[in-house]
N, C-alpha and C positions, 0 to 999 in steps of 0.2 A: 305178147299182150298189147293190143291196140289201145292207145290212149287217145281219147277225144281231146280236141283243142280246148283247154280251159278258158281261153279268151272268148269263146262262143257262148259261155254261160254267164248268167248274172252273178254278181259278186257274192250274194247270199248263198247261191248254189255252190260256188267254188269253195266258200268257207266250210260248208257242210261236207262236201266231198273231201276236202283236205283233212278235216277232223276224222272222217271215216277211214281214210288211208293211213293216218297216223295211228289210229287204234288197231287197224289190221296189221300194220307193221309191228307194232308192239306185241300184239298177241302172237304173231308168227314167230317172232324172236324168242318169246318166252316158252311157247308150246312146241314150236316146230324145230327151230335151229339149235337152241342151246341144249335141249336134251340129247339131240343127235350128236352134238359136239362132245358132250359129257360121256356118252357111250363110246364114241370113237377114242377119246382120250384114255378111258379106262381100259379098253381093249388093247390099245397100243402099249400099255405098260406091262401087259402079260407076255412073258417071253417064251412060254411053253407053246410050241407049234401045235401040239395035240389039243390044247385047250382053245386057242384062237388061231384059226388058219389065215393064210394070206387072202383067201377068198372072202372071209368075214371082214377083214380090214378093208379090202377093196369095196365090198358092198356098202359098208358103213361110210366110207369116204365118198362114194357116189351119192349116197343119200344126203350127206352134209353139203356137197356141191350143188345138188338140186335145190335144197332148202335155201342155200345162200343166193342162188340165182333168182329164186322167187322173191326173196327179201330185196335184192337189188332192183327188180322190176317194180315192186311197190314203192321203193325209195325214189326211183326215177320219176314215177307218176306224182308222188307227193311233192317233189322238188318243183316240177312243172306247175302244179297248182299254186304252191307257195310263191313262186316267182311272179305268177300272174296276179295274185292277190297283192303282192308288194308293189308291182307297177301301178295298179289301180289305186292303191292307198296313197302312194306318192302323188299321183295325179290329183286326187281329191284334196290332199293336204297341201298341195303346192310345193312339194319338196323337189329340189333340183336333182334329177337322177344322175347327172354326170358326176357330181361329187360323191354320190353313194356308190356308183360303179367303181370309182377310184378306191374308195375305202374297202369295198369288197375284194378287189384285186390285191390290195395290200394285206388284208387279213388272210386271204388264201395263201399268199406267199409265206406269211408267218407260220401258218399251220403246216405247210409243206416242209418248211425248215425244221419244225419240231419233229415231224414224222421222220425226216431223213436223219436227224440227230439220234433218235431212238433206235433206228435200224443199225446204226454204227455200233 
């Protein structure tokens, strides 16, 4: 999925595109990914090989992975637009971006620590 450079668009167009991508991501998660995950989860709980074959589990897993990759692509595009919007908003408002970058890195580390703690 080729993403155009959001910095080449006017701010109003970037806001519109970001909203569109956010809605598309939300719709895909609700209609595409979550139902497939639910089906896979239900199938994985059935222990009878005659009722649910290995091929069925494989096919459902493949569908979940494809839906997840599509969601990741939309998410990456959305993040690019939002970062571009944030840079321009900071410029317009006169916010020092060096301090913001430090806060973002600090928050990212905190989020990673939480995720790592949950995995243990």
